[in-house]
N, C-alpha and C positions, 0 to 999 in steps of 0.2 A: 646745471641746467642743460637740457638737450636742445642744441641749437642746429637748425637746418641751414645749410649753405645752398643758395641758389646762384650758382656761377653762370650768369646769363650773358647772352650776346645781343645787347640792344642795338637798334638802328636809330641813328640820330634823327629826331623829328617824327618818327613813326610812333606817335603816342598810343594809338589804339593797338598796334601790333605789339608794342612793349608791354602794354596792359595785359594782353592775352598771355604773353610769356610769363610775366610775373604771377598772374593768377594760377596758371597751370602748375608752375613749379611750387607755389605756395600750397596748393591743394594736395599735391603728391607728398610733400614733406610733412604737412600737418597730419595727413592720414597715416604716415609712417611713424608718428609719435613725437615730432618736434614741438617744443614749447614756444620757441621763437624761431622765425624764419628771417634770414638776412638776404636782401637783394642789393646789388652793387650801388655805388655812388651814381647819382643822376640816372638811375635805371629807367625812370619814366620818360625822360627826354632823350636819353643817349648822351654819351660824352665824347667830345666836347660840343655843346650846342652852338657855341660861338654867337654870331649876331642874330641867329634865329630868336634869341632872347628878346631882341628889341621889336620883333613883330608884334603887333597890337594884341593878337589873340593867342600867342604861343604860351605865355606863362599862365594866363587864365585857364586855357584848355588843359595844361599840365596839372593845375590845381583841381580841375573837375575830374580828371583821371584819378587823382589821389582820393577824392571822395568816393569814387566808384570802387576803388580798391578797399577802402574802409568798409563799405557795405558788404564786401565779399569775405571779410575776415570772420573766422569762426573761433574755435577753442584756442588755437595757437595765435600768438601775436606775430605781426609782420613789421619789420624795420626796413624801410625802402627809401632810396635816394630820389629827391625831387628838387624843383626850384621854387623857393618861397619868395614872396614879396617882402621888401624892406619898407616898413611903414614909417621909419624914422629918417634921419638925415643920412647922406652918403649915397653910395651906389644903390641902384634900384632893386637889387635882388640879393638873396642869400642862397648859397649852395647848402642844401639842407637834407636832413633825414627825418622821416616821420615814423613814430611808433604807433601802430594801429592795433587797437584791441576792440573786440566786439562790445558794443554798448557803452564804451567810454570815449571821452573826448580825445582827439588827436593830440599827441605830444610831439614837440618838434625840437630838434637839435640843429644848430647852425655851425657850419665849418668855421674854425678859428683861424687857421693858417692858410693863406691864399697864395699859392705859388705864382710867380711872374717871371720865371727863368725858363730857358730852353723852350719847349713847346707850349708851356703854360702861360695863360694870360687871364687868370681868374680875377685879378684886381680890376680889370676893365669892366666887369659886370657885377661882382659880388661885394657885399659889405661883410666884414668878419663878424663872428659872434661877439655879442656884448659880454656874455658870461656863459659858462658851462656848468651843468649840474647833472648828477646821475639820476636815472629813472628807477623807481621801484617796480620790479617785475618778477612774478613767481617767487616772492619772498627774498629776492636778491636785489642788490643795488647795481644797476647796469650803467657803465660808462660808455657813452656813444661818441665815436670819433669818425671823421671823414678823411680818408686818404692822407694828405699831408700832415694832418693833426698828429699822426703817430710817428712821423719821421723825425728822428732825433738829430741833433746838431752834427754829430760825427758823420752822418750819412748824407748830409746836404752839401751843396757846392761851397758854402761858407756859412758862418753864423748869420741867419736871416731874421730870426724872430725873438721877441722879448718875452714871450709867454710859452708855457708848456701845458697844453690842454690835458694831457694824460696825468701829469703831476697834480693838477688842480682837481681832477675827478677823483683821484686816489685820496687826496686830502679830505674830500667830502664823503669818503666812505665807499667808493665804487669797489665792488668785489669781483666783477668781470668786466673786461674791456672788449668792446667789439668795434670793428673798423669796416666801414663800407668804402670800397676803393674803386677807382678807375685808373689804375697805374699802368702807363704804357710800357711795352716791352723794349728793352735794349739788351744786348748780349751780356750775360752773367747777372742780370738784375734779379731773377727769381732767387738765386742763392743769397744775394745781398739782402733782399727783403726778409728771408728766413733768419739770417744772422741778426738783423736789426730787431725784428719782432721778438726773437728769443732773448736778446739782451735786455729789451725793455721789460719783458715779463719777469726775468730774473731780478732786475733792479727793483721792481715794485712788488714782487711775489704775488702776481695776479695772473690768471689765465687770460689769453688774448685770442680772439677769433677774428681772422682777417679774410674778408670776402671780396675778391677782386672780379672785375668784369673780364670778359673774354671777347675776342673778335676784332675785325678790322673796321676802322672808321676813317676814311680818307687815307692820309699818310701814316696814321698811327695804328699800331697793332697792340691789342691787349691780350696778355697771355694766360689769364686765369691764375693757375698755381695758387689758389686760395689755401690758407693754412690755419691750423689751430695749435697753440702751444699751451702747456700747463703752467702752473705758477712757478715752476723751476726753469721755465724756458725750453723744456723738452718738447719735441714735435709729437703731437698726438693725432694729427690728420693733415693730409696734403691731397688736394684735388688735382686731377691731371691738368697738364698745360695744353693750351691751344684748342680746347673744345668745351662746349657746355657740359656741366656736370652738376649733380646734386649729391649731398651727403648730410647725414646727421651726426653730430659730434657731441659727446657728453663731456662737459668741461671738467668733470672730476675723474676722467679716465686716467688709469695708471698704465695703460698700454702705450709704450713709446715706440716710434718708428723712425727709420732713417730717412733723411731728405733725399728724394729722387732728383738727381741733377743730370740732365742729358749732356752728351758731347756738344761742344760749341757748334759744330757743323749741323748736327741733328736739330738742335734748337733753332738755328738760323733758317734751315730749310723749312721747318714747321711754321715759323713766323712768316716767312715770305709766301708760303702756300696759303695760309689762312688770310693774310693781307690781300692777296690776289683774289681768292675765292669770294671774300666779302665785298671787295671793291666792285667786282663784276656783278655780283648778285644784288647789292644794295643800289647800284646804278642801273639796274634792270637790263643788263646784258646777259646773253645766254652762251656766248662763244667768244673766242679770241683768235686773232691772227698775228703772226710775227714773221719777220724775215729770218731765214736760216742761211747763214753765210758759210757754214762749215767751220766756224770759230767756236771757242769755248764759251763765250758770253751767251750767244744765242742758244747754244746747246743746253746750258744750265737753265736759262729762262724757259725753254721748251719743256724740260723735265719738270720744273716747278709747275708750269701751266697744266701739264697732264695730271700731276698729282692733285692739283687744286680743282680742276674742272672736268677731268675725264678726257681720254684720248679723242672721243667722238666730238668734243667741243673745242678742239684746238686745230687750227689750220696753219701749216708752215708753208713758206714761199721761198723758193730758190730763185734768185734774180741775178744770174751771172752777167758780168760785163766782159769786155775784151781782156781784162787783167785778172779775171778769176781763174785760179788754177783748177785743173781737172780734179786734183786731189780734194780741194775744198768742196767742189760740186758733189763729188762722190760721198764725201763725209756728211754733207747735209742730207743727202738722200738716205744714207745708211742710218743716220740718227732718226729720221722720220720713220723708217721701217722698225727700228728698235722700239720706238715709243708707240707705234701703232697709230700715228696720226696721218691725216691726208697731207700730201705735199704737192703744191703746184710749182711748175717750172715756167717762169716767165722771164726770158732773157731780156736785158735792157740794151743789148749791143746796138740794135737798129735805132732805138730811141735816142741813145747817146750820140750816135753818128749824126742823126737828124738835128739834134739840139746844137751840137757843135757847128754844124753847117750854117745855122742861123747867124753865127758870129764870124763866119769866114772872112768877110771883108773888114768888119769892125776890129777883129783881133789880128789882122794881117801883120806879119812881121814880129808878133809877140810870141815868146816861147810859152809852151804849155806849162802850167804850174798848178797850184791848189785850186784855181778857178775850175779847171777841167776835172780835177779830182773830186771836187765837191758837187759837180753836176751829177755824178753817179749816185751818191746816197739820196740826193733830192729826187732823182727819177724813181729810185726805189720807194721813197716815201709816197710819191704820187701813186705808184702802183698799189702799195699796201692800203692807202687811204681809199682808193677806188674799191678795193675788196671790202673794206670796212663799211663804206657807204652803201654798197650794193647789197651786202648780205647781213649787215647789222653786227659785225664782229667788233669787239674792242681791240684796238691796235696796241700791242705791247712793245715798248722800246726795250732794247737789250744792252744799253751802255752801262758800264760799271762806274763806281765812285772815282777811281783813279783817272779815268778818261774825262769824266765830267769836271773834275777838279781843275785840270790843266787845259780844258777846252779842246781835247783831242776827240772832237765830235763835230758834226755838221748841223748847224741851225737849219731848220726846215728840211732836214735830211734824216739821219739816223736818230735825231732827237725828237722827231715828230711822233706823236702817239697819245694814247689816253692814260697809260700808266707805265712808269719806269720801275720795273720790278726789282732790279738789282742796283739802282743808282746810289744806294748807300752801302754797297758791298765792294771793298777794295779788290783789285785784280788778283792779288795773291790769295785772298779768301775765295774768290770765284774758282780758282784752281783747286782749293781744298774742298769746296762743295762738289766739284766735278768728280774728284777722286772718291769722296764719300758716297755720291750717287752710284758709282760703279761698284762700291764694295758693300758697305753696311746697308744702304737703301735697297740695292739689288738683292741682297741676301734675305731681306725681310719679307720675302714673298712677292716682291715687285719684279717679276720675270726671272729672277734668279740668275741673271747673266749680265754681261756688259751692256750698259745702256748708251753711254756716250762713247763712240769709237775712240780707241786709244790714240789714234793719230791726231784727233782733235786736241787732246790734252798735251801731246808730246811735241807737236810742231810749233815753230816760233810764231807768235801772234802777229797778224798782219791785217791791215784794212784792205789790201789788194786793190788800191786805187791807181797804182802805177806799176811798171815792171819791177820785180824783185824787191818789193817794199816789205819792211818789217816795222813793228812798233818801235823797236829800239833804234831805228834810224833817227827818230825824233825824241823819244823819251828815254830817261834813265832806266836802268833795270828795275823791274817792278818791285822787287824786295826793298830796294833803296827808296824809290819814289813813294811807296806806300807808307814807309816809316816817317819820311819827311812830311808827308801830307797829314799823318796822324798827329804829329807834333804841331804843325802849323795850323791845321783846321780844327782838330778836336781839342788839343791842349792849349791852343792860342799862344804858342811860343813865338817870339820874334825870330827873324832870320839869324840874328847874332846868337841867340840862345841855342838855336838848332845847330849852328856851326860849332858851338862850344861842346855839343854832344859828339863831335868827331866827324861830321859830314863835310864833304867837299864844298867850299864856299861858292864856287861857280855853279855847282848843281843846285844848291839851296836857293841861291838868288834867282836862278832860272825858274825853279818851281814856284817860288814866291811871286815872281812877276806874272807867271802864267795863271796862277790862281786868281790874283787880283784883277788881271785884264779880262778874265772871262766871266766876271760876275754878270755881265749883260746877257750872256748866253744862258746861264742858269736861271735867270729871271723868266726865260721863255721856255724852260724845259717842262716836260710832263711831270705831274706830281709823282713822287717816289716814296716807297715804303721805308720808314725809318727803323733801323735796327742797331745803329751804333750810338754812342753817347752824344754825337752832334752830327746831324745830317744837313746837307744842303737843302734849302727850302725851308720847311717848317722848323722853327727853332734857331735859325741863323739869319741874322739881318745885317747885311753889309751894303753900304752905298755903292752905286755903280760909278758915279762921277766923283772920284776922290783921288788925292795925291799923296796920301800918307805912305811912307816907306820906313819900315823899322829895320 
């Protein structure tokens, strides 16, 4: 069968806009000879629709769009993801796929396996399929699955389900398996999907076509990387990552290709760029503003923003205080020149002095401490928000996962903003990104020269909120901190288990305490783009008022 892949970037809730995307892709692929066109999971509504589903007109309007799509179908069939009503007991809806053919009734398949771990909460809305059965199409029996339905036990966090939809479809004679997916990106996940789909095809000796969504929706980034494998599990097609694409695949093709796997840093940069671009576009912003401290975090975020939005749509702001070094100011200005972005210089020295003066009598006799340190990022936040309000820029925060984890950030200060671009990127990986931007990215036609000044990467990191300050005055070395955080936050190991890995007990206990104490800060942080297996915010739910210590 010749199957057309429509790797689309839907917008959650934009039913008419998603309709137009689906129709245009369908018409192109049908004209190019596809017998069946695949559109991703919940392509009509966008994924995840969350509590929009409970709005009184949302699901009926999505069903009306489905009927409109049916009326536009010609010679080729269309398989598209939508939300169906549940007419029986249980949850009110089904996560569903509709097989649309001209002049024939709509045939529907409901999702069987509903994930409720990490970022997924489908059991809140959807009832699982009561049964599955293949569809007859073009003289073949087609087994239709939706995202999780195809994930086998070995690739899940633990054994979660008692049924195997693919096995059931094969037992009923399915000759081709197709999967409509909205599978969010995390590092290394595209390769995991390819391995899983290939293994499943080999096990059942059936070709599998896997059509994934692409694009950013809030904190989630969908990478595309749709694939097709033959009955031996060999790869016969792979669509590009991080962009919309269309392709026609013959399931009987004997032409085998190698899986394209990008470097980790390249994949990460592409995910962050797409996530930022779509968040800004889908929230109706046209430009972004961010503070440029002369440090590596803001440098990396600025480079991502320029890639995502274009230099003309990014504004950097240097806001030196009495403790800002001349080197950092110069580095910020050099970065802006290298990126070709506008850079405003708005010193906060006078504002800082005036603000401290308000407390001269109240604080009399008290030594300066973090109170005065935190005034500076809060004054910078006020400055950046003024620019955001006046000119309509989206304010980007520049804090990394390591800082957010241990609370090395200021509430209503550097945490203030509309999107936290690298809040799921550990500091050590931020440095890897910076080096990659200056090497591979720069050599790929992006100016062909150093983008981030070398001094930014090489100097000791510092918040510069007091004289001679460095991050390591407060924090463990980042290579140690990041590994402890990975084990504690992403692997959920106890402090005792981490200590058993050979880490210093005092350091581990300090990190544990800081992570737990700063839950209240993260509750008030800007939404951040998820790129690791477990991000703060979406997918991680911890109480603020709690006393458990492991």
